[in-house]
Steps between C-alpha positions, in 0.01 A plus 500: 500500500636842403573776751203703368264217595638483852456878535132470409447213744674695775294815440185293503593355839543836674233605749526867417282778369485547124704820529781338701503195274544734206809648668646151531414434135678818393816421697513137391428616144832684505677183613317286246580739214868493594500121524336451160717757319816343642394146411420384854139389467554192720522558880794261521701721261511789748773533762552723800750705299241543223243642743758738647596613148134556411439710813811712453392582143144607579428831329179702494334632187662840554845340500561531875616199698260344747547609859610249764141487623376429146750221445418348837130501413567316173729256682227429756266400214770275349569337837128435540485342154790264570366409843175408325690283249682325784164426664367370168813280468603661175844550653653382826570735787872464437454607136320824585721774344309784667539371856841655555463820299535779754281806515679829453540719804323831468631823646326584826300816457322699763128435454289780356176555690240769559498707816161555654439840343592358159262207545228747594570713192471194278167395650368857497555519124220246469288615794469859373364393160150624423342234277268628229400162357416154627830367366699772676328409828591135446862589415538719808371225727717237331818707514444584868452130571808375319728773639395446861532124453853533361597736783313304766576138415836491324378306199719443198346629178453143373314415820275804462424415137405142587265588788150365455168591659474172691846554653397844623169373638688233692731768640198693624389191689829406669708819483781348292563556131644190333728554199733284291836669460845420365582134450132406517511552877181591682508756779245692701500867596248711693372790286502835680173648623542780247537251213192309615298822512586605146485155339154450646395841364641405158303175493177700522572659160699219337318390184399141441789337318507144365756265650821434309705175516636604841166590657302819563754785511487744789645793308362561153561740213276727298459216251374271778804275505756425767719804567849423363852555633556777247175677584575499874854627441358778282247598769766522772750682280241752382384576854857549619564748222175687570588516870838652414703223664863511393559132571441239232192333646398149399267242658812334644593827675159494669575147621837627625317775687284245679802293607690810612212638704461171687870490588516867595212453742672209670356188338706181540716463184437125481125557510534766230707256294219246524226749415695647207593159360874576499707184457789646699504706818783697338250637249272618777788653695585724205196701606600501867779747426249783476398465865724790593271741317381687808270733309309206360491325838320794656214455254457126537235408756446135421612234257241566234462869437222694330595714203183703489 
C-alpha cells in the first residue's frame, strides 16, 4: 500500500473536528508531495535522515522558511502517521523513522497578553455598537459571546470553532466546558460568569442553523454555517484595530491573557497547566514571569476577571 493510502486511513481514524483534521491533511500533504516527487511513495523507502531533510527544506509560498513552530507542527503530524502505521503493523516499532526525529527548540519569548484596560477596550468596541438591523444585533451578541469566552475560558481557536450547542448546554448543567484540544486530548474548563452571561444572551438571537458533520455549531456566520478560524481571527484583529491597540492581537493572545491573569492572581501553576491543556509546566511558567507587574496586580480581584 502506498504512503498516500496510509495517510488517508490515518486521517480517517482521527477523532477530531473537520477543521482540525483539515490542518493535519494540509501538513501531511506537504510531506506526501515531497515523498512522491522524490520517488519515495513507499513508507519503507523513507529514513530518519529523509524526514529531517524534508523538514529543513520546508518553504512557504512567499519563499520564507517555516518557523521552528511550523516545522514542529508538521513533524507532529508525521509522527502521528507513523505511530498509526506501527499500530496497523505496516512497519515495526523499530523501523519507525520518525520516532527519533527531534523537535526544534524555539526561542523563548515573553508572552503577549492584554492588560485589563486593553481587554475592556476590546470588549467595549462591540458593546458600544448600535445595531440598526436584525443581523447587526445578532453579530453584536455573537461577538460579545466569543470574545468573553476566549478571555474567560482560555480556549484555543480550534476549540472555539468546534464548540457545539450540546456541549454548551452540558456546561450549563454541570459548570464545566468540555473541549478536545491538541493531540486529541479532552480537557474541561469552567467558563467565566461573564462568558456565560453573554453566550446565553447570544443564544437568544442565534438563528436556526442545520447541523454539519461535526454537530450543531455554537458560533455561526452570516451564511448560517459554522464560524471558521479565519473569520474569528478577522473579528479579533478588526476589533483590536478599532480599539486602537498597538499590540498584534490574535485569538491566541486572548488565551494568553486568560492564563496570565490566573497566574497573576495567585492560581496554582499546575492547576493552570491542567486547565490550559499545556503538555509541559515549562510552557505555563512562561506566563508566570509577568507576576511582578504590580500595576496589574492592583487591578486583579479574583482569578476570573470581568472586562466590562
